[in-house]
C-alpha positions, -999 to +999 in steps of 0.1 A: -563-710+364-525-710+367-511-712+402-491-680+409-466-667+415-444-697+406-463-708+375-465-673+361-428-666+368-418-699+352-441-693+322-425-659+317-390-674+316-400-701+292-418-677+268-388-653+269-363-681+263-384-696+235-390-662+219-353-655+219-344-687+202-372-684+177-362-648+168-329-661+154-347-681+127-366-670+097-401-686+100-408-681+063-380-706+055-395-734+075-399-763+050-425-783+069-460-788+055-489-770+070-501-803+085-467-809+101-467-774+116-502-779+130-490-811+146-459-794+161-482-770+179-489-798+204-453-805+211-439-807+246-412-780+242-424-744+243-397-734+218-409-759+192-445-748+196-435-712+192-414-720+162-443-737+145-468-709+153-444-684+138-440-705+107-477-708+103-481-671+108-456-663+081-478-682+056-506-658+060-543-662+050-537-693+029-534-714+060-563-698+079-587-727+075-562-751+090-553-727+118-589-720+127-596-757+129-566-760+152-581-733+174-608-757+183-586-787+190-589-808+222-553-802+232-549-767+248-513-765+235-526-767+199-553-741+206-528-718+222-504-723+193-532-716+168-539-683+186-502-674+185-501-682+147-531-659+141-514-632+161-483-636+140-504-629+109-514-596+123-539-577+100-539-607+077-559-626+103-589-601+103-612-629+091-603-649+123-616-622+147-649-639+155-631-672+162-606-655+184-634-637+203-649-671+210-616-683+222-616-656+249-640-679+267-617-709+266-615-729+298-577-728+297-561-695+308-532-699+284-555-701+255-575-671+267-543-651+271-531-662+236-564-652+220-564-618+238-528-611+226-537-622+190-566-598+189-544-569+198-521-577+169-549-579+144-556-542+149-589-522+154-618-546+162-655-544+157-673-531+188-687-566+197-652-582+197-637-553+215-663-557+242-656-594+245-619-585+249-627-559+276-646-586+295-613-603+303-600-572+322-612-588+354-603-624+344-593-646+374-558-650+359-534-620+360-516-632+328-549-631+309-558-597+323-525-583+313-528-595+277-564-583+274-558-548+288-527-544+267-545-555+235-574-532+242-552-502+236-549-511+199-583-528+196-605-497+200-607-460+208-642-462+223-640-448+258-672-465+267-653-498+263-618-488+274-625-469+306-647-495+324-622-522+315-592-503+327-610-495+360-620-531+364-584-543+359-569-518+384-595-527+411-584-564+411-563-565+442-536-589+431-531-572+397-494-565+395-475-538+376-479-556+343-517-552+344-518-518+360-493-501+337-515-510+307-547-500+325-530-468+336-520-460+301-556-462+290-568-441+319-541-415+313-548-412+276-585-414+276-599-407+311-580-380+330-613-363+337-632-395+343-647-392+378-656-429+381-619-438+379-611-422+413-619-453+435-598-475+412-569-450+414-571-450+452-570-488+451-539-487+430-522-465+456-530-489+483-510-516+464-481-497+448-457-514+426-419-510+428-397-504+399-397-485+366-432-494+356-449-481+387-479-458+379-484-442+413-472-407+401-498-406+373-525-420+396-518-392+421-517-365+393-551-378+380-566-378+415-555-342+421-571-333+387-603-350+398-603-331+431-595-362+451-560-354+462-569-353+499-579-389+498-546-399+483-524-380+508-527-403+538-522-434+517-491-420+500-477-407+533-474-443+546-448-450+519-424-426+536-415-453+561-408-479+534-375-497+535-372-492+498-356-458+493-372-454+459-406-457+475-397-430+501-386-406+473-417-414+452-439-406+482-423-373+487-428-364+451-464-375+451-471-355+483-456-324+466-479-330+437-509-332+460-499-298+475-519-282+503-541-312+508-510-331+520-503-308+549-510-335+574-479-354+560-455-325+568-444-340+602-435-373+585-417-355+557-397-335+583-387-368+599-374-380+565-357-347+558-339-348+592-330-385+597-331-404+565-297-419+556-303-413+519-294-378+507-318-380+478-346-388+501-338-360+525-337-335+496-369-348+481-387-345+515-374-309+520-386-300+485-420-315+492-424-296+524-416-263+506-441-270+478-469-281+502-464-250+524-463-227+494-495-242+480-511-237+514-503-200+514-519-196+480-552-209+492 
């Protein structure tokens, strides 16, 4: 398992830089033989490995036998590169689905993540393979979880597979915004009335993410729809004292969505409305109070 957060952050940088360099080249024009490209999958430079995998992917089904053999190599870098090559083939790698499903159990997290990503690019999967992919939703490694849950969205429309996987991913305490935004996308699309999702949504609110990909708003809206808004209110109210002004404003908006069940948060909202240095926060708090009180009168 990769040591986080340093390893994951470094990996993200390396992959991003490598992808940027590789994107400037046409993999279909690579003149190396298939054997040479397979050998390059084990190179020390991430850029060279990615370049080779893209070139193999551009050659399509005719190199499948060689790539599938590489998927079982001793070197994890070669196995990961083979998975990337199959992902680059997209639908042309349909015949490789069983082998990629087996690679989901690889001892190396990078290979599992690569296999999961590749399966998502192949397209809709047979139920057995989709279930194997869903099994990685609670993988010990967050990078693997993110790739698995993201790929599930295109792998199947079977709610019996999608919803338990999304719930499992959300409930892993150290899952960051990358995992949770994909899981939330599944829950939002397929499980807004799915009662068993409520505990996972509560867990998400206990560990909110900051930034544009935060899913707290949708989680609160779902909980209200499930009749669990009262359980969300005290958790969300704690965000009002956050040093991050965006969190404070988000808390006010979520409490307004909860409505009458958030009445206990009115004193804290009044404190924000009267003393917060940020004008946007003060206005959001005032609006939330108005909506909560109005909802209470309708009851």
